[in-house]
Legacy VTK file of the C-alpha trace (Angstrom):
# vtk DataFile Version 3.0
C-alpha trace
ASCII
DATASET POLYDATA
POINTS 164 float
0.000 0.000 0.000
1.914 3.009 -1.231
-0.471 5.120 -3.297
-2.687 7.538 -1.397
-1.082 6.543 1.881
0.557 9.879 2.680
3.265 9.264 5.242
1.294 6.316 6.588
-2.370 7.162 7.117
-5.232 5.235 8.710
-6.656 4.171 5.340
-3.377 2.490 4.386
-3.177 0.807 7.788
-6.721 -0.544 7.449
-5.882 -1.968 4.018
-2.873 -3.702 5.567
-5.059 -4.980 8.411
-7.587 -6.382 5.934
-4.730 -8.130 4.104
-3.405 -9.470 7.406
-6.747 -11.123 8.204
-6.129 -13.202 5.076
-2.674 -14.132 6.342
-4.173 -15.269 9.645
-7.008 -17.241 8.034
-4.499 -18.944 5.717
-1.798 -19.453 8.339
-1.642 -23.141 7.466
-0.190 -22.053 4.102
1.442 -18.681 4.874
4.449 -19.352 7.066
5.929 -15.854 7.294
5.164 -12.268 6.417
7.295 -9.206 7.027
6.921 -5.442 7.036
9.595 -3.320 5.452
10.969 -0.770 5.739
10.548 -0.320 9.429
12.206 3.029 10.264
12.493 6.339 8.419
14.211 9.541 9.350
11.672 12.249 8.501
14.474 14.297 6.911
15.607 11.447 4.641
12.481 9.632 3.430
12.978 7.096 0.651
9.721 5.116 0.897
6.167 5.560 2.127
4.807 4.342 4.366
7.301 3.189 6.950
6.228 1.814 10.307
8.081 4.238 12.563
9.085 7.829 11.821
11.802 9.590 13.797
14.209 12.494 13.969
16.993 13.184 16.450
14.578 14.033 19.283
11.214 12.328 18.670
9.521 9.127 17.464
6.075 8.670 15.891
4.648 5.224 15.152
2.407 5.168 12.081
-1.058 3.583 12.104
0.564 0.687 10.197
2.891 0.138 13.137
-0.122 -0.186 15.429
-1.740 -2.704 13.054
1.409 -4.835 13.086
1.662 -4.603 16.874
-2.011 -5.429 17.473
-1.902 -8.506 15.243
1.326 -9.661 16.905
-0.194 -9.338 20.376
-3.741 -10.528 19.635
-3.409 -13.608 17.436
-3.835 -17.019 19.003
-2.472 -20.372 17.867
-5.648 -21.906 16.350
-7.769 -20.286 13.622
-11.491 -20.220 14.474
-14.040 -19.925 11.647
-16.070 -16.728 12.017
-19.150 -15.541 10.135
-19.639 -11.782 10.089
-22.896 -10.097 9.122
-23.046 -6.363 8.511
-25.001 -3.694 6.708
-22.290 -3.276 4.055
-19.370 -5.091 2.430
-16.526 -3.166 4.024
-15.674 -5.645 6.784
-12.826 -8.130 7.012
-12.515 -10.462 9.987
-10.571 -13.321 11.489
-10.682 -15.098 14.826
-8.145 -17.168 16.685
-8.117 -19.239 19.854
-5.360 -19.254 22.434
-5.457 -22.964 23.254
-3.445 -22.548 26.479
-5.924 -20.077 28.009
-9.039 -20.966 25.991
-9.518 -17.300 25.097
-10.471 -15.944 21.696
-9.216 -12.968 19.753
-11.470 -11.514 17.060
-10.175 -8.935 14.584
-12.781 -6.955 12.628
-11.601 -4.334 10.151
-14.095 -1.753 8.871
-12.879 0.092 5.768
-15.979 2.313 5.676
-15.780 5.915 6.811
-18.694 5.398 9.203
-19.621 2.975 11.952
-21.342 -0.225 10.847
-23.736 -2.467 12.766
-22.195 -5.898 12.891
-22.911 -9.311 14.336
-20.625 -12.295 14.300
-20.837 -16.003 14.925
-17.763 -17.892 16.097
-18.504 -21.227 14.445
-18.301 -24.259 16.764
-17.543 -22.114 19.822
-19.555 -21.730 22.992
-21.154 -18.411 23.838
-18.674 -15.755 24.875
-18.572 -15.073 28.555
-16.255 -13.448 31.023
-14.253 -10.333 30.391
-14.306 -8.927 26.877
-11.957 -6.132 25.892
-12.182 -4.122 22.679
-9.097 -2.539 21.172
-9.993 0.067 18.555
-7.723 1.786 16.052
-9.647 4.677 14.529
-9.647 8.384 13.852
-11.852 11.095 12.367
-10.638 10.501 8.801
-9.026 7.706 6.800
-6.406 10.301 5.809
-5.314 10.941 9.415
-1.719 10.045 10.151
0.675 10.401 13.023
3.519 12.896 12.946
6.280 13.993 15.258
3.961 16.819 16.382
0.930 14.499 16.789
2.384 11.041 17.467
-0.865 9.638 18.936
-3.467 11.023 16.525
-4.137 7.431 15.430
-3.393 5.025 18.269
-5.143 2.021 19.860
-7.754 2.646 22.528
-8.930 -0.073 24.902
-12.417 -0.344 26.394
-14.543 -3.010 28.100
-17.421 -4.620 26.168
-20.537 -6.459 27.357
-21.588 -9.561 25.439
-25.221 -10.192 24.624
LINES 1 165
164 0 1 2 3 4 5 6 7 8 9 10 11 12 13 14 15 16 17 18 19 20 21 22 23 24 25 26 27 28 29 30 31 32 33 34 35 36 37 38 39 40 41 42 43 44 45 46 47 48 49 50 51 52 53 54 55 56 57 58 59 60 61 62 63 64 65 66 67 68 69 70 71 72 73 74 75 76 77 78 79 80 81 82 83 84 85 86 87 88 89 90 91 92 93 94 95 96 97 98 99 100 101 102 103 104 105 106 107 108 109 110 111 112 113 114 115 116 117 118 119 120 121 122 123 124 125 126 127 128 129 130 131 132 133 134 135 136 137 138 139 140 141 142 143 144 145 146 147 148 149 150 151 152 153 154 155 156 157 158 159 160 161 162 163
């Protein structure tokens, strides 16, 4: 994702997240994926987007960095089939189970510029119960990006969620 991505905007990061759901779902075939380049000095850019921007005094992770981090921290060891129903076709999703703790991680990526009502069914899984935490990566515009002046304009936010 290099065209229309600015210096690494939310829209580009969401496209990468949608692609990554495919990597997770097909993890029996895809053995490795990498992100490059990782770092860029803001005064010597050679490629867009990079994951982390810096100068001699500050660092700003791009939204793409947060996508990579979230998938690395919230992907279990067993893929769980998931059926997602929504009011439009802008959603991508994958689910995984942490077999050691019997907890599930569900990633839902919405490429629309507005909120979407969604329901999902984790196939062959019992009803969710216990603590549910939502980690959201969003901003006011798909064109929003982080900079050295605004390093957290697009950053993950965590909130509790009640299951129905």
